[in-house]
N, C-alpha and C positions, 0 to 999 in steps of 0.2 A: 912746682908747676914751671914747665920749660917755656922760656920767653919765645914770642913769635916774631923776633927781629934779633939782629946782630948789635950788640951795645958798642962794638968796635967801629961798625959803619956809622952808626949814628954819632959816635964821637969824631969821626972823620968828616962827615957833613958839617957839624958846627964848627970845627976848626976851619974849614974851607969856605962855607958860605957864608957864616955870620959876617966875617970882616968884609967881604966882597958885597954883600947887600948893604951894609951900613956906609960903604963907600959911593954906592950908587945913588942911594936914595936918602934923604933926610926926614927922619923919623920923629914925630911928636906923640907922646902915650899919656894915657890916663886911665884911671880905673882897674889898674893892674892888682889892687888889693882885693878886688872883687873874685879874683881866679884863685880857687883853692890850690894849694901846693902840693897836695897828696891826695890819692885816691881818684877812682875814675870819674871823669866829668865829660860833658859834651859842649863843645865850643860853636856857637852857631854865628857866623858872621854874614854880612851882606856880600854880595858878588857883583863886581863890575868890571874886571879885567883879569887876564892871565897873570897879572903881576901881584893878585892878591895873596897867593899862597907864599910869595917871598917875604912880604912885609908882614902877613900874619904870623908866618913861622917866627919872626924875628922877635914880635910882640910876646907870643907865647913863651919862647924859649928863654926869653930874658927874665920870666917870672919863675923859671927852673922847671917848665913843663915842654918836654919834647913833643911836638904834634904828631898824631897819627890822622893824616888826611884821608877821606875818601875820595878817590881819584878816578876819573873816566878810564876805563880799562885801555883804550888805545894808547894812552901815554905810556903804559907798561911794555908796549910793543916796540917802542923806540930803543934802537940799538944803544947800549951803553947807559941808558936811563932805567929801563925797565928793570934790570938786575939790582940796581942800587935800591930802587923804591921797594923792592921786595925785601930786601936785606934790612932796610930801615924801618920795615914794619908798616909801610902804607898799604891801603886797601883798595883794590881794583874794583869800580863799580861797572859791571856788564849791563848796559842798558838794552831793552829790547829782547831779552834773552829769558828763558824759562827758570833760569837759576838766579835772576837778577836780584833776588832777595836774600843771596846767600851772604852778600856783604853785611846785612844787618847781623846776621849769626856771628860773622867774623868781628864786627864792632861790638857786639855783648861780650865776646872772649876777651876782646881787648881791654874793654871797661872793667871787666873782672879782675884783669891783671894791674888795674890802675892806670890805664892809660888816659891821655887827653886827647880824645877824638873830635876832629874838626870835621862838621857837616855844614856845607853851604846849602840852607835849607831850600833856596830857589831852584838848586841843580843845575843852574847854569847862569851865565852873566846876565843881568837884567837887560831886558829890551824895552823897558820905558824910556821914553825920549828924553826924560829930565833924570834918568839915572837913579830914581827911587826904587826900593825894592819891589818885588813882584810878589803876587800871591806864591806862597810856597808848597812844596810837595809835602806829605805826611811823614816821611821817613824819620825825620828829626824827633817828631813827637812819640812815634812809634817804638824807636830806640829808647827815649826817655821814660815812657811809661811803662815799658817791658822790663826796664833794668832798675828804675828808681834813680838814675844818675842825674844830678843837677845840671840843668842847662844854663850857660853862661853866655847872654846875648853880647855880640861884639858888633862893632861898626867902624867902618874906615872911609876916608874920604882923601882922594888924591891919586889913588892908583890908575884912575882913567887917564890922568895926564903922563904917567909912566908908559903905559902901554894901553892905548884905546882899543876896546874890543874890536876884534877882527884885523887889527894891524899885526905885522909881524916885526915892526920896527920900533924898539923901545926909544923913548925920548930921555936920554941921558943928560944932554946938556940943553938949558941951566939945569942944575941938580933939582929934582923935584921934591916937595914936601907931601909926606902922608901921614895923616893924623888918624889915630887909631884909639878906640876907648872901648872897656869892657863894663857891663851893666852888672847889677846884681842877679844872683840866680832867679829865673821866671818861676813864679808861683804855679806849679801845676797840679797842686793837691785836689782841685776839683775834680781831676780826671785820673788819679792815682789808680794804676792797674788796668785801666779800660783800654788797653792796647788793641783789643779786637773790635772795638766800638768805632765805625766810620765817623760817627758824630763826634765822639769824644776827641777823636785824631784830628778831626778838622777844627774843633775849638782850641785844642791844644796847640795846635800849629798856628792858629791866628793868634794866640796869646804870645807866642815866641815872637811871631814876626811883628807885632805891635811894639815889643820892646827894642826889638834891633831897628825898626823904622824911627822910634823916638830918639835913639841915640844917633841915627844918621841926621835927623833933623838937628839935634843939638851941634853936631860938627858943622853943618851947614849954616846954623843960624837962620833957618828958614822953617816954615810951617808945611809939614808933609800933606800930602793928598788926603781927602776924606777917604778914599777907597784906594786899595792896591791894585794895580792893574794885573 
């Protein structure tokens, strides 16, 4: 099976970006033992900032998993960035188009190749005023139930201080701390194979986000809201 990415470009990205991101952000990690080192997996983090991808990429790559992100297609149109993303095997999400679901088929192929596919279940940075996770889209559950790939819930806290949502100016000084934790695979056995059932997709999605929210609460040392916004 031919790879859907360039190993050379992936290596270049690690060599160039990893030391730079470590220099800009102080990272504190936990739960990496919960991320399988081999085989197709789905990584489901909370989303607060455009800085999330950088610290999440470091976290996953440190465990030997090069992340395959599902990224909104407009980023692929940026000169100098788009070609690299394609070469690195990242997946464009075309919102509001008839073929928007195509990315899930591409993600299924990547999982079959043994990829670590990253889906931000909320699909956008949280709009909750207190930065708790929002009710998520069902794409992550659909992919998990269709493929049987394990879903690893991930939470981070601190990226909102590096690059607040809506801002184009990162806060580099003083150097910010971002804490990231991975949980155990979410038990989706009650909905196995039911990827065509809207009820099953919603229930499985809520189970995933329940685990993600619990991890966020653990990092914050606070009680989460009774219901997601």
